[in-house]
Steps between C-alpha positions, in 0.01 A plus 500: 500500500496757776683831449607735778632851438800591716651844440443475125620141480259218407523194725326200343415167660422218256468124498718355227834372379809722542640386162184609319502876564576643155396855590776538761858604424642285780405208720665398824640153557478356851849361447735266680850616602667348194238647262442151357185334377301380798147423604210743508559847355872445431422185302218660303707808412809304395297254291308778325803726447718221357865393545656840424365625833713246688808611307446857620409411860816288546703822489282671763478222760508453788272759658403543865151532650355842421728565202372550144664475158376574148512289183338502161162334454607271212198293391264663749270774370679738741814693423652440845504257790597620846621212715480530878574252776238498772569383854431147616243546776636394837859488372607829341477778759353754525242360258283811472793731428642261239165453328442876493847538346399263217222737399696820566806385306291369211310829476822700524653291220190559288527878550874497422427319172206724405247218528144630518308181582589195710336180622577325830417150620447441872871477587605237758149361549555169320784265591659770721201476734420866568134524611303663218313748719821629661680512164209694346517763775876541451470524121213748510683716755811504280300601193302763690824653630662486156199669337596828670835511318424326169599707201473277194331186624125549469355148527572219746310175471483217752441178305366226726497152351223342708149631551537468878822708501329760279203521738730527803699784338175679415379484860832617643523784246148617590598525866850630450467750217159656567526715191326558167453181304325371193419149383533351153442149375 
């Protein structure tokens, strides 16, 4: 785990599974528009949370790229799930603005609901085809900007499933953030 300090907020980068983050109040689902079970993150979150999650998400769907909605965590170890729809790279325009909105709106929703810790996957980088390096820059910029106005949220964690994605995020964060960091195993 690598931890960066941004205006009093801890930004963590870890390799792991988004559904196995028991020390976070909320995790973010890289959702589809209908907020249904899917592949990747959406599939893992729905399977781990159980069928009651789908009952709640039916009432909130559909959502548009960049939007975010909040549900309970159900069988996850987290109290909340924030669902956001990332852009499909090459289709949803402007991709960068929409992806930034995913992070901004998720963070805003966390603040509005007095959530102090949140975990993000790499939104849109799986089936939606967003290049990981570009997505990492957008996500880190959104978090860095948000850190200046955060009031309650004090910990943001990027949870990267694969070792290669984790290493890529680390390298991009080193270049992009250039701030105080610490490392933990």
